[in-house]
C-alpha positions, -999 to 999 in steps of 0.1 A, spaced: -58 -234 -56 -29 -217 -75 -5 -196 -54 -1 -162 -68 35 -151 -76 54 -131 -51 83 -110 -66 112 -106 -42 138 -88 -63 135 -52 -73 158 -58 -103 154 -93 -117 188 -91 -135 208 -79 -105 197 -89 -69 220 -62 -55 200 -33 -71 174 -20 -47 157 6 -70 142 6 -104 121 29 -126 105 21 -160 81 38 -183 47 22 -182 47 22 -220 78 0 -221 63 -24 -196 32 -27 -217 53 -33 -248 74 -60 -231 42 -78 -222 30 -73 -257 -3 -60 -243 -10 -92 -224 -31 -89 -193 -13 -84 -160 -19 -112 -135 -26 -108 -98 7 -108 -78 24 -93 -48 59 -83 -40 81 -75 -10 91 -40 -21 74 -6 -25 58 5 -58 47 39 -70 27 43 -102 28 78 -116 3 78 -144 -1 104 -172 -27 86 -193 -45 52 -188 -78 35 -190 -87 4 -171 -87 -9 -135 -62 -13 -107 -71 -40 -81 -53 -36 -48 -60 -60 -19 -93 -69 -35 -105 -33 -38 -110 -20 -74 -99 15 -84 -100 33 -118 -68 32 -137 -67 67 -151 -44 96 -160 -30 123 -138 -28 101 -107 -3 85 -84 -7 52 -65 13 38 -36 15 0 -31 31 -15 0 51 -47 3 28 -77 5 -2 -61 -11 -20 -82 -38 -25 -61 -69 -33 -63 -106 -32 -36 -133 -58 -41 -160 -51 -19 -190 -77 -13 -217 -50 5 -237 -13 13 -236 -7 33 -204 17 63 -202 36 71 -170 62 57 -147 66 27 -124 90 31 -95 101 2 -73 124 3 -43 131 -19 -13 136 -13 24 173 -18 17 172 12 -6 157 33 22 185 22 46 212 29 20 199 64 16 194 71 53 156 73 49 141 58 81 111 35 78 93 59 102 95 85 75 76 63 51 51 53 78 45 89 89 36 100 54 7 77 55 9 72 17 16 35 17 -13 15 32 -3 -21 42 -40 -30 43 -74 -15 37 -80 10 10 -52 23 -12 -69 47 -36 -50 67 -62 -42 103 -55 -55 126 -82 -32 153 -96 -38 185 -115 -15 191 -146 10 212 -127 13 187 -98 18 159 -123 44 179 -142 65 184 -110 63 148 -100 70 137 -136 101 159 -136 115 140 -106 107 107 -124 124 118 -156 155 127 -137 155 94 -119 153 76 -152 182 95 -166 203 89 -134 195 51 -135 209 49 -170 239 71 -163 274 61 -150 282 89 -126 294 92 -91 268 92 -62 239 85 -86 223 62 -59 223 91 -34 209 115 -61 181 90 -69 174 86 -31 170 124 -27 146 126 -56 125 97 -43 123 115 -9 113 148 -26 86 129 -46 72 114 -15 72 147 4 55 165 -24 29 138 -29 22 138 8 17 176 7 -9 171 -20 -28 145 0 -59 159 19 -49 138 49 -19 160 54 -43 188 65 -49 171 99 -52 191 131 -17 208 135 -14 198 171 -21 161 164 0 163 133 30 172 154 24 151 185 3 122 173 26 105 148 43 84 174 10 73 188 -4 64 154 29 46 144 28 26 177 -9 18 171 -2 4 136 27 -16 150 6 -31 177 -22 -38 152 1 -57 129 13 -78 158 -20 -84 176 -49 -81 151 -57 -118 154 -61 -115 192 -72 -79 198 -104 -69 180 -113 -38 202 -99 -3 201 -98 -3 239 -73 -31 239 -48 -10 218 -55 21 238 -48 3 271 -14 -10 257 -6 26 246 -16 39 281 -42 63 266 -79 65 265 -99 50 235 -113 85 228 -78 99 225 -66 70 203 -96 76 180 -90 113 177 -54 108 168 -60 80 143 -90 97 127 -71 130 123 -41 114 107 -57 88 86 -93 97 80 -105 65 96 -112 55 132 -92 29 151 -121 5 148 -121 9 111 -83 2 109 -88 -29 131 -116 -42 109 -96 -35 77 -66 -53 90 -86 -84 100 -106 -83 67 -74 -81 46 -59 -110 64 -91 -130 59 -92 -123 22 -55 -132 18 -60 -165 37 -91 -173 15 -71 -163 -16 -37 -179 -9 -45 -210 12 -67 -240 13 -76 -235 50 -112 -240 58 -134 -212 69 -134 -227 104 -96 -227 105 -94 -192 93 -119 -180 118 -99 -194 147 -66 -182 132 -81 -146 132 -92 -148 168 -130 -155 163 -144 -177 190 -170 -192 166 -168 -196 128 -203 -181 126 -189 -149 142 -162 -148 115 -188 -154 87 -210 -126 101 -181 -102 103 -169 -110 68 -204 -106 53 -211 -74 71 -178 -59 58 -180 -72 22 -216 -80 15 -207 -116 7 -199 -148 27 -163 -162 29 -174 -192 9 -189 -171 -18 -158 -149 -19 -135 -180 -23 -157 -195 -50 -154 -163 -71 -116 -164 -71 
């Protein structure tokens, strides 16, 4: 099985550069219209699209590639842009090093809930005025990237933060219960951290609630209000994404994957996978 490429440098010409922005038209032209191949990278990506037609596959979920939209892709996510025509818009990439250089804490990114490390990552639809504002930020970033001026990295950092804040304000999930919005972010952040560390051992929301010293009901209220999904749905999404990646990227058997993900019996893993996806692990792998 071929291993999909993982891109590790934000700028392939200069490994010290932690930010980049390009017009999607230029990317399409450089590829001479050739089809994008599935890949992943260890930096953040934002696609701000003015006009497009096609599909965007992110962690095995397929979304329409269309205009007046913005999509957020996290480090490690598998994705593929399939264009039926030359797209128009912007592609922004930046690393965790860029965040550190601009005093943007990782908690800021996590609390916005725009970048999903697993599960669904649908595009956010924009109206023309919203797109115009975000596009203005992108145009200014593009000018700054090409300029030789003092403090340009800090200026770009400020524009990226403004873009993220504005996009978050457009997202319906930002309309969570005001009390939970102000007090629950720490709980939600800690839950996600525990989930990433323990998803292969802990499959029940009660286990995470116990570690956080809260009740399962309270955990679900916080998680549901801030993300639109229950704690159980987050747990299942995390396990499912790991399973798909192992099936996609490795030659481990279904049995080995089942045990690696904390299932006591391979049959339990197969039943879980089929319930969530509608297909068996073997059928999913054969279709790759």
